[in-house]
C-alpha positions as a Markdown table, in Angstrom:
| # | Residue | x | y | z |
|---|---|---|---|---|
| 1 | Unk | 88.9 | 140.3 | 148.4 |
| 2 | Unk | 92.0 | 137.6 | 146.6 |
| 3 | Unk | 92.2 | 139.5 | 143.6 |
| 4 | Unk | 92.5 | 135.9 | 142.4 |
| 5 | Unk | 88.6 | 135.2 | 142.7 |
| 6 | Unk | 87.4 | 138.9 | 140.8 |
| 7 | Unk | 87.1 | 137.5 | 137.2 |
| 8 | Unk | 85.3 | 134.8 | 139.0 |
| 9 | Unk | 82.6 | 136.6 | 140.8 |
| 10 | Unk | 82.5 | 139.4 | 138.0 |
| 11 | Unk | 81.0 | 135.5 | 135.8 |
| 12 | Unk | 78.8 | 135.1 | 138.5 |
| 13 | Unk | 77.6 | 138.5 | 138.8 |
| 14 | Unk | 77.1 | 138.2 | 134.6 |
| 15 | Unk | 75.4 | 134.9 | 134.5 |
| 16 | Unk | 72.9 | 136.2 | 136.8 |
| 17 | Unk | 72.4 | 139.5 | 135.4 |
| 18 | Unk | 71.7 | 137.7 | 132.4 |
| 19 | Unk | 69.5 | 135.7 | 134.2 |
| 20 | Unk | 67.8 | 138.8 | 135.4 |
| 21 | Unk | 66.6 | 140.5 | 132.4 |
| 22 | Unk | 65.7 | 137.4 | 130.2 |
| 23 | Unk | 63.5 | 135.8 | 133.4 |
| 24 | Unk | 63.3 | 137.9 | 135.9 |
| 25 | Unk | 62.5 | 136.3 | 139.0 |
| 26 | Unk | 63.8 | 135.8 | 142.3 |
| 27 | Unk | 66.4 | 138.4 | 140.4 |
| 28 | Unk | 67.1 | 140.4 | 144.4 |
| 29 | Unk | 68.3 | 137.5 | 146.2 |
| 30 | Unk | 70.5 | 136.5 | 143.7 |
| 31 | Unk | 72.1 | 139.0 | 143.1 |
| 32 | Unk | 72.5 | 139.6 | 146.5 |
| 33 | Unk | 74.5 | 136.4 | 146.5 |
| 34 | Unk | 76.3 | 137.2 | 143.6 |
| 35 | Unk | 77.5 | 141.0 | 145.1 |
| 36 | Unk | 78.3 | 139.3 | 148.9 |
| 37 | Unk | 81.6 | 137.5 | 147.2 |
| 38 | Unk | 82.3 | 141.4 | 146.5 |
| 39 | Unk | 81.6 | 143.3 | 149.8 |
| 40 | Unk | 81.5 | 141.3 | 152.6 |
| 41 | Unk | 80.7 | 143.0 | 155.6 |
| 42 | Unk | 77.5 | 145.0 | 154.7 |
| 43 | Unk | 74.8 | 144.5 | 153.8 |
| 44 | Unk | 73.1 | 147.6 | 153.1 |
| 45 | Unk | 75.8 | 148.5 | 150.4 |
| 46 | Unk | 75.0 | 144.8 | 148.8 |
| 47 | Unk | 71.3 | 145.7 | 148.7 |
| 48 | Unk | 71.6 | 149.0 | 147.0 |
| 49 | Unk | 73.9 | 147.8 | 144.1 |
| 50 | Unk | 71.9 | 144.9 | 144.3 |
| 51 | Unk | 68.9 | 148.0 | 143.8 |
| 52 | Unk | 71.2 | 150.0 | 140.8 |
| 53 | Unk | 72.4 | 147.1 | 138.9 |
| 54 | Unk | 68.5 | 145.1 | 139.6 |
| 55 | Unk | 67.5 | 148.8 | 138.0 |
| 56 | Unk | 69.8 | 148.9 | 134.9 |
| 57 | Unk | 69.2 | 145.2 | 133.5 |
| 58 | Unk | 65.9 | 145.9 | 133.9 |
| 59 | Unk | 65.8 | 149.4 | 131.9 |
| 60 | Unk | 68.8 | 147.1 | 129.3 |
| 61 | Unk | 65.9 | 144.3 | 128.6 |
| 62 | Unk | 62.9 | 146.3 | 128.4 |
| 63 | Unk | 64.9 | 149.2 | 125.7 |
| 64 | Unk | 66.0 | 145.1 | 123.7 |
| 65 | Unk | 62.4 | 143.9 | 123.3 |
| 66 | Unk | 61.0 | 148.4 | 122.8 |
| 67 | Unk | 63.7 | 147.9 | 119.7 |
| 68 | Unk | 62.9 | 144.3 | 118.5 |
| 69 | Unk | 58.9 | 145.5 | 118.4 |
| 70 | Unk | 57.7 | 142.9 | 120.9 |
| 71 | Unk | 55.8 | 145.1 | 122.9 |
| 72 | Unk | 52.1 | 145.9 | 122.0 |
| 73 | Unk | 51.7 | 149.5 | 123.4 |
| 74 | Unk | 48.5 | 149.4 | 123.5 |
| 75 | Unk | 49.3 | 147.3 | 127.3 |
| 76 | Unk | 52.5 | 148.2 | 127.5 |
| 77 | Unk | 52.3 | 152.0 | 127.7 |
| 78 | Unk | 48.9 | 151.1 | 131.1 |
| 79 | Unk | 51.8 | 148.7 | 132.4 |
| 80 | Unk | 54.7 | 151.4 | 132.4 |
| 81 | Unk | 52.0 | 154.5 | 133.6 |
| 82 | Unk | 49.8 | 152.1 | 136.8 |
| 83 | Unk | 54.3 | 151.8 | 137.4 |
| 84 | Unk | 55.0 | 154.4 | 137.4 |
| 85 | Unk | 51.9 | 156.3 | 138.9 |
| 86 | Unk | 52.3 | 153.0 | 141.9 |
| 87 | Unk | 55.4 | 153.6 | 142.2 |
| 88 | Unk | 56.1 | 157.1 | 143.0 |
| 89 | Unk | 52.4 | 157.4 | 145.4 |
| 90 | Unk | 54.0 | 154.2 | 147.5 |
| 91 | Unk | 56.6 | 155.7 | 147.8 |
| 92 | Unk | 56.0 | 159.3 | 149.0 |
| 93 | Unk | 52.8 | 158.7 | 151.2 |
| 94 | Unk | 52.3 | 156.9 | 154.4 |
| 95 | Unk | 49.2 | 154.6 | 153.6 |
| 96 | Unk | 48.6 | 152.1 | 156.6 |
| 97 | Unk | 49.0 | 148.9 | 155.1 |
| 98 | Unk | 46.5 | 146.7 | 157.1 |
| 99 | Unk | 43.5 | 148.9 | 155.8 |
| 100 | Unk | 45.6 | 149.1 | 152.5 |
| 101 | Unk | 46.6 | 144.5 | 152.2 |
| 102 | Unk | 42.5 | 144.1 | 153.5 |
| 103 | Unk | 41.6 | 146.1 | 150.9 |
| 104 | Unk | 43.6 | 144.9 | 148.1 |
| 105 | Unk | 42.8 | 141.5 | 149.6 |
| 106 | Unk | 39.0 | 141.8 | 149.2 |
| 107 | Unk | 38.9 | 143.2 | 146.0 |
| 108 | Unk | 40.8 | 140.6 | 144.5 |
| 109 | Unk | 39.4 | 137.8 | 146.1 |
| 110 | Unk | 35.7 | 138.8 | 145.1 |
| 111 | Unk | 37.2 | 139.7 | 141.2 |
| 112 | Unk | 38.4 | 136.2 | 141.0 |
| 113 | Unk | 36.4 | 134.3 | 142.6 |
| 114 | Unk | 33.1 | 135.7 | 140.8 |
| 115 | Unk | 34.5 | 135.2 | 137.7 |
| 116 | Unk | 35.4 | 132.8 | 135.2 |
| 117 | Unk | 38.3 | 132.6 | 134.2 |
| 118 | Unk | 39.9 | 130.9 | 131.2 |
| 119 | Unk | 43.5 | 128.8 | 131.2 |
| 120 | Unk | 44.6 | 127.3 | 128.0 |
| 121 | Unk | 41.0 | 126.6 | 126.4 |
| 122 | Unk | 39.2 | 125.8 | 129.8 |
| 123 | Unk | 36.9 | 127.6 | 131.5 |
| 124 | Unk | 37.7 | 127.6 | 135.1 |
| 125 | Unk | 34.6 | 128.5 | 137.4 |
| 126 | Unk | 34.4 | 128.7 | 140.9 |
């Protein structure tokens, strides 16, 4: 890549990282697009760098929320524990995807189908 384009590419990656720290939806594909400007060619290197940078920007966002005292630890601790356990066991074991997918879909489907849900003061019943 030309040295003249380096500041532009860094600015694009910075803007994508700001968006990822604030909102986060679709950050993976945005980061891959921005990083592909740096290293066109082998997508494996781009995805590895995306994973590293996304982890860093999420860690910074979490640290800011913790320092500001915005985290409700009653929910945050359970979510962190569930994420750690799910990541460890999901990554270290080979789980039959179809069986797990069918179980998750049927469990969540039955919960959302039979449980009245409240949105903004209105109760939605199946």
